[in-house]
N, C-alpha and C positions, 0 to 999 in steps of 0.2 A: 819408681817414683815419679809420679807426674811432674813435668816442666812447667811453671808458672809465669807468664809473662812478666817481663821487666815493668818497672814503673814507664820507663819512657817508651815501650812497644805499646801500654794502655793506654799512654797519651796521643800516642799517634792514631790508634783505632778511634780514639774517642773522637778526635779532631776531624777523622774520616767521617766518622757516622754524623757528626752536628753540619759539616759542609754537605753532604750530602740531603740532609733534612731539609738546610736551607734554602738549597737550590730546588728541591721540590717543592717548597713552600712558596717560592715565587713564583715556579709556572704555574701553579695552581692560581696565586693571585693575578696573573697576569690574562688568565684563561678567564677568569669571571669577571675581570674589568673587559674585558673584549666582548662578553657574553651583555654585558650589561649594558658596554655604549651600543650594542646591535639592538637590544631588546629598547632602549631609549629613542633610537633612529625610529624604529616601526612604530612606537608610540605617538612621535610626535611628527613623523613624515607628513608634510602638505597639512599641516593643524596651523591656524593664528595663533601667533607667539603672545595676544592679547588674551583672547578669550577663549580659544583652543578649539575654535568650531574650525570647518575644512577649507581650504583654500581653494581657489577657481583659478587656474591658467587664464589669463586673458593676454591676446594681443594689442601691443602699445608700440605705435611706431616701428616696426618691425621686431620689437622685441616682447619677448614672453614675460610678464609680471605675474604676481601673485594678489590675488583680492579675494580677504574674507567675505564667505557667503553671509556672515551676521553682521558683522560691524562697517562691514565694506572698507576696512583698513589696505593699504597697498603694501606688499612688501616686495622688496627687491634682492636678490641672490647678489653675492658678488660680481662685479664688473656691470651689472646693468644699470647702477645711476650714470655710469661714464657714459657708457651706450644711447642713453635715454637722453642726457642733456648735451651728447654731441647731435643726435637729432633734431635738437631743439634749436641749435645755432645761438645760443646765448640764452637770454631771458630768465625766466624765473628758477628752471630746472638747473643752468649753467651756475647762477649765484646761491643755490643748495648746493650743488657739488664742490663749491670753493668752501663751504662751510665745514666738510667733512676732509678736507685737503690740509687743513690749519694743523 
């Protein structure tokens, strides 16, 4: 006569299987998000946020800034505004920096 698992044993194994499937689904989701982030970075790397054209690196007072080859927009990376404002020694860039500190 075959032994049948008890109800509590079936529930235990069902929970184990559910937890295993949930973990696999989370790992797959994390992998897909990582791949998507990587693909977006490749797609948008050194592209103008305004028009999508290629950005060129220019040197301005010892700081490399990005300028769009099409619309001539200027784009600063994190911390570059502080460096440019410090090089100005006040003036327009310093007042512009104060706008972003508020």
